[in-house]
N, C-alpha and C positions, 0 to 999 in steps of 0.2 A: 448641892441641888437635890440629890437623892433624899437627904434628910427632910428637906422642905416638902417634897412630894409625899413622903411617908406621913409626915405630920398632918398634911391636908387630908389625906385619905382616912386617917384615924378619926379626924374631926367629922368627916362626912359620915362615918359609920356610927357616930354617937346617937343613941336613941333620944328623941326629943319628946317633950310633953305635947299633949293635944295633937297627936299625929297618928294616922292610920297607916300601918305597914302591910303591904300586900306581899306575903312571904311564900315563894314557890317552894313546894315540898316534893320529895321523891315520888315518881310515878310507879315505883315497884321496889327497886333496890334502895334500902334505907341509907346506903352510903352516898347516894346521889343528892347530897345537900351541901350548900356552900358554908364556908366559915362565917360569912356575913349573916346568913340566915340563922345559924345557931346563935350568934351573938345577939341578934335582934330578938329572937324568941326568948332568950335568957334574960333580957333586960326590959322588955315592955311590962306594963302593969297587969295586963290580962290578954288572953288569946281568944279570938272568936273562931270557932271551928264548925265545919259542916257536919261532922259526926264526932261528938264528944266521947264516943266509945273507941273510935279508930285512932284519933290524934294522940292519945296518951302513949300508944306504942312507940311512936316516933320520939315523943318528948322523953320517955323513959330511957331510950337508947342513948340520948345525949344528956341525961341527968338534968332535965329542965323541969322545974316545978313552978307552974304558974296557974292561976285561976282560969277556968275555961267557961266560955259562954257559948251556948248553942246558937248557930246562925245558919239556916238553910232555907230552901225554897218556900216552905209552908209556914215559916214564922218570920220571914224577912221584914215584914212591915213593922211588927211589934218590936222585934229584937234590933232592927235597924235603928229605930228611934232611941232605944235603950243604950246601944253602943255609942251613938252620936252624943247623947247626953253626958256620958262618962268622958268622952273625948273633950267636950266643951268645958268640962269641969277641971281639965288639966291632965287627965290620964292619957297613957299611950296604949295602943292596941295593935296586935298582929292578927291579920285575917289569914286563915289557911283553909284550903279545900282538902278533900279526901286525898287527892293526888294531883300534882302539877301546879299550874299557876292560877291563883284566884282571879275571878272576873272573866275567865275564859270558859264559856258554856256553864256558868254557875251564877248564883245570885249575888256574888261579890260585885258584879257590875252595878247593881242597884245601890249597894252601900257606898260605892265610889261616887255615884251621882249625888246621893244624899249628903255626903261629906263636902262635895264641891259646892252644893247649894248653901251649905251652912258655913262656908269659909274655912273648913278644916283641911289641914295639910295632908296630902296622900303621897306616900313614897312606895315605889315598887322595888322589891328585892328579887332580882331575876334568878331563874334556875330552870328546873326540869319542865318540859312541855311535850306531851305525847305527839302533838301534831308535827312539830319540827323534827322530833326524833324519827318519826315514821317517814317524813319527807326525805330526810338524808339517807335513809335505808332503801328507798324505793327505786333509785336509779332513774326516775322520771325528772323532767326539767324542774329545777328548783329556783331558777331566776325569777319566775313569775308564777304565783300560785294563789288560790283563794281557799279560805277556810270556811266550811259550812257548819261545823259542829255536828250535833246529832240530827239526823233526818227525822221528820215527824213520824210518830208511831202510827197514826191513822193512814191507811193505804191511799186514800184519795189525796190527802195533803202531801204525802211523800211523792206520789206520782207527779203532782203539780210542781213541787220543788225541783225534781229531777228534770222535768220538761224545761224548766227555766235554765237549768245548768247545761242542757244539751248543747247549746251554742257556745258555752264558755271555752275560750281558747287556752286558758291557763290550766295548770295542773290543779285538780280539785281534791281537797282533803275533807273527809267526813268521819265522824265517830259512829260506831254502831254497837249495840248490845248483842250478845250471842243469840238470843231468842228472836231477834228481828233480822239476823244476817241473811238468811236464805231468801226471805221475802224481798229484802232490799236489793240483793244481787239480781233477782229476776226483774225488778222494776228498773234497775240501772240498765240492764241488758235491753229492755224494751224501749226505754227513753233515749239512751245514749249510744246504743250499738255495742259491738263486741270490741271493747277497748282493752289496752293493757292496764293492769291493775296490780297494786301491791297490797296484800292483806297482812297487816301487822297485828299480832296479838300478844298479850301478856308482856309488853315491852319492859325491859330491864329485869324481868322476873326469871325464875329458874326455867320455866317452860316457854320462854320467849321464842317466837317463830315469825318469820316473814316469808310469805309465798309470793313469788314473782310470776304472774300468770296472765291470763285474759279473763274477762268476765264470764264467758261461756265455759271455760275450763274450771273456773272456781265454782260455778253452779253444779257442774258434773261431780266435782270432788266432794261437795257437801251433800250429795245424795247418799254417800257411803259413810260419812263421818259426821259426828255431832259437833257443832260449833261450841267452843269453850273459851271463856275469858272475854275481856273487852277488846274490841277491834278498832283499829284505825285503817280506813281505806284510802289509798292514794290512787286517784284515777287519772288516766291520760286525758289531756285536754283535746278539744275538738279539732284544733288546727293540725295536729300531728296526724290524726286519723285521716284527714282529708287528703293527705299525701299518698294514700294507698292507690295503686294503679290497677284497674280492672280492664279485661279484654273487651268487655261489652259496655254499651252505654247504660245509663240508669234505666231507660225504657226497656232495653233488651233484657236487663237483669230482672226486672219485674215480670216481663212476659215469660221468661224462662220458668219462673215459679208458678205462673198461672197455667202454663202447659203441663206442669207436673201435678196439677189438680188443686192448687190453692185458690182461694177467693182473691179478688183483686186487693182487698185491704190486707189480708194476711201476706200476700206477695210483697206489698209495699213495706210492711213491717220487717219481713225477712231480708229484703234488699237493704233496708236501712241498717239493720243489725250487721249485715255483712260489711257494709261500707263504714260503719261507725259514725253514722250521721242521724239526726232526728228524722222520724218518718214523715214529718211535715215537709222536709226538704225534698224527699223523694217524691212525695205526692205533688208538690209544686212543679217538679221537673218533668213528670210524665203528663201533666195537664197544661203544658205551655201551648 
């Protein structure tokens, strides 16, 4: 029986013609690649890469020599058609992103759609994923979660997205670049309140670091240090925050801040942050 299973597995791993392979690559540590991924990369006819300057470093480590085709956000229409034409002619292609799993927060999604429309077989070769790696490190509930990818760079759009996420009861995972981190943390604080958060940076790399903290503490800490590296933020869902118990009612909470000199709207925002709820919920509560 074991021989039969082994034989079937080997057949499954065989690279087929006219097939697009979505190959997950390491997110930092080059050793985090599967045997199957190496085999596929070694046997396809060509490789479509997000950055043809970065991918050769990985291929060189495993002595893989294959023609590279550039495929990224700004050339995906033209190169997508080119890749599909080669697949339809009988060639096989491996799609890789700079790091992690293709089609997650990158234009690989568009190529998959194009292949599906043209009847081209697509096979996913699983492996590293920054979102899942960060979730397992966070200590926050992992049974139910939602992945948001990168938040919008434009402040108004980012605030709108976070406002929509404020009621989300599942753990929330977002990606963030270092130059947007502080601004995003402030917007998270305003929209979602002072929640528990894990800030994971440089995952699997030499300088890997995960901070388990709250949003307000994270904001304070980055007043003194410069964000470095790509971040994955794992944010506590709304349901857990609403379990917090306060001695005063929502109305009393707001009135306390008003007595301290805040405007009514600022008091509502402050109470919402304390309670980890959207300010709209506090506003509705005090205007019943």
